[in-house]
Each structure stands twice: as C-alpha cells, then as structure tokens.
C-alpha positions as CSV (number, residue, x, y, z in Angstrom):
1,M,-2.7,10.8,-21.2
2,K,-1.9,7.4,-19.0
3,F,1.2,9.0,-18.0
4,I,-0.6,12.5,-16.9
5,T,-3.5,10.2,-15.3
6,A,-0.7,8.3,-13.1
7,L,1.6,11.5,-12.3
8,I,-2.0,13.2,-10.6
9,A,-3.1,9.7,-8.6
10,G,0.3,9.7,-7.2
11,A,1.0,12.9,-6.2
12,L,-2.8,12.6,-4.9
13,F,-1.7,9.8,-3.2
14,G,1.6,11.4,-1.8
15,C,0.0,14.1,-0.5
16,G,-2.7,12.0,1.5
17,L,0.4,10.4,2.8
18,L,1.6,13.5,4.1
19,L,-1.6,14.5,5.4
20,S,-2.2,11.4,7.4
21,G,0.7,11.0,9.0
22,M,1.2,7.8,7.1
23,A,4.7,8.8,6.2
24,K,5.4,9.2,9.6
25,P,6.6,5.5,11.3
26,L,5.7,6.4,15.0
27,V,2.8,7.5,14.1
28,V,1.9,4.3,12.1
29,L,3.7,2.6,15.3
30,G,1.1,4.2,17.3
31,F,-1.8,3.1,15.2
32,L,-0.6,-0.7,15.7
33,D,0.2,-0.2,19.4
34,V,-3.3,-1.6,20.6
35,T,-2.7,-2.4,23.7
36,G,-0.5,0.8,24.8
37,A,-1.0,4.4,23.8
38,W,-3.1,3.2,20.6
39,N,-3.3,6.3,18.4
40,P,-6.5,5.3,15.6
41,A,-6.3,8.8,13.7
42,L,-5.2,6.5,10.9
43,A,-8.0,4.1,11.2
44,F,-10.2,7.0,9.9
45,T,-7.8,8.2,7.3
46,M,-8.6,4.3,5.9
47,A,-11.9,4.6,6.0
48,G,-11.9,7.7,3.9
49,A,-9.8,5.9,1.8
50,I,-12.5,3.4,1.3
51,L,-15.3,5.6,1.1
52,V,-13.9,6.9,-1.6
53,A,-12.4,4.2,-3.2
54,A,-15.1,1.8,-3.3
55,P,-17.7,3.4,-5.6
56,A,-14.8,3.8,-8.3
57,Y,-14.4,0.1,-7.7
58,F,-18.1,-0.9,-8.1
59,V,-18.3,1.0,-11.3
60,V,-15.0,0.2,-12.6
61,R,-15.7,-3.7,-12.1
62,R,-19.2,-3.3,-13.5
63,R,-18.0,-1.7,-17.1
64,G,-15.0,-3.5,-17.2
65,S,-12.9,-0.3,-18.0
66,G,-11.7,2.5,-16.8
67,L,-12.7,6.1,-17.3
68,G,-10.2,6.7,-20.6
69,G,-12.1,3.5,-21.7
70,A,-9.1,0.8,-21.1
71,A,-10.2,-2.4,-19.9
72,V,-9.6,-3.5,-16.4
73,T,-9.0,-6.8,-15.8
74,L,-9.7,-7.9,-12.1
75,P,-7.7,-10.5,-10.1
76,G,-9.6,-14.2,-10.4
77,R,-7.8,-15.8,-7.7
78,T,-10.5,-15.9,-4.5
79,R,-8.8,-18.4,-2.6
80,I,-7.0,-18.7,0.8
81,D,-3.9,-20.0,0.4
82,R,-0.6,-20.7,1.5
83,S,1.0,-17.8,-0.2
84,L,-1.4,-15.0,0.4
85,L,-1.2,-15.8,4.1
86,G,2.6,-16.3,4.0
87,G,2.9,-13.1,2.4
88,A,0.7,-11.3,4.4
89,A,2.4,-12.3,7.2
90,I,5.1,-10.7,5.6
91,F,4.1,-7.6,4.8
92,G,2.4,-6.9,8.5
93,L,5.7,-8.0,10.3
94,G,7.6,-5.2,7.9
95,W,5.1,-3.0,8.8
96,G,4.6,-3.5,12.5
97,L,8.7,-3.4,12.7
98,A,9.6,-0.5,10.9
99,G,6.2,1.3,10.8
100,I,6.1,1.6,7.0
101,C,4.6,0.5,4.1
102,P,5.3,0.3,0.6
103,G,3.9,3.7,-0.6
104,P,5.1,5.9,2.4
105,A,8.3,3.9,1.8
106,L,8.4,5.3,-1.7
107,L,7.9,8.7,-0.2
108,L,10.5,8.5,2.6
109,L,12.8,7.4,0.1
110,T,12.7,11.4,-1.4
111,G,14.7,11.9,2.0
112,M,17.5,9.5,1.2
113,T,17.6,8.2,4.9
114,T,19.5,5.2,5.9
115,S,16.6,3.3,6.9
116,S,14.2,4.5,4.0
117,I,16.9,3.3,1.5
118,V,16.9,-0.2,3.7
119,F,13.6,-0.7,3.4
120,V,13.3,0.0,-0.4
121,S,16.0,-2.5,-0.8
122,A,14.5,-5.5,1.4
123,M,11.2,-4.2,-0.2
124,F,12.5,-4.6,-3.7
125,T,14.5,-8.1,-3.1
126,G,11.3,-9.6,-1.8
127,F,9.1,-8.4,-4.7
128,L,12.1,-10.1,-7.1
129,I,12.2,-13.1,-4.8
130,A,7.9,-13.2,-5.2
131,M,8.5,-13.7,-8.8
132,L,11.0,-16.7,-8.9
133,P,9.3,-19.3,-10.5
134,S,7.2,-21.3,-8.0
135,R,8.9,-25.5,-7.2
136,S,5.6,-26.5,-5.7
C-alpha cells in the first residue's frame, strides 16, 4: 500500500511539474528574474501547492499520523543556524544558475540530457557531503 501511495503521489507531483512549467529551466529563470522579464506564473503554482498542502499538514500534525495510520515525526529543529543558511544559499545559487531544483531535476533526468545528468550528479554529491559527520 505504501508503494502504491508513493507511486501515485510521485506521478501526481511529476504531472504538476510538467503542467506548471517548473520542469522548464527557462520558465523558472524567468520567474527568478525579478528585475528583468519577470514571469509570475510560478508564484501562482506555488500558492496553489500551499493551498493544497497546508490543510493536510495541519491535520497530520494534529493527529500525529498519516491517513494510513503510520506515525509521522516532524522535525524538531526550529533554530536558524549556519547549516540552514548555508544549505539555503547553496540551493538558491543552484536554482538561480541552472533554473532547476531537485524535483524537476529528477523529472528532467528521464530525458538523459547532459545538463540533467550533471545537475543530478552534483545534487547527489551534495547529499553525500551533507551526510558526512560534522567536525564542530
């Protein structure tokens, strides 16, 4: 059941990325270009996603479990620290330079273009680096 739910959610997410244009780096870069030819279309996509996700989040948060009854543990960290700011900055730089973020990158990988392969390889390298033990 868990696999089918994940498959349906992933397919729905992928369809949403395709329909909204978030899988097209030029559309994303147009959204990020607030001082030039700004394209606000993705703001409406993000607002729609928040409207759909927020009620489900609050229900799960209150219940402590998903619809299937599995316990859901939400992150306990609420502090803004160097690690969070550094990760957000790296994510923003990557998104701004390439016009791709992790979800659409996986969708673009199905086309096996050089840019998608390089981006996803770099993304997974970043994941591996983030999992290294901290030396602080």
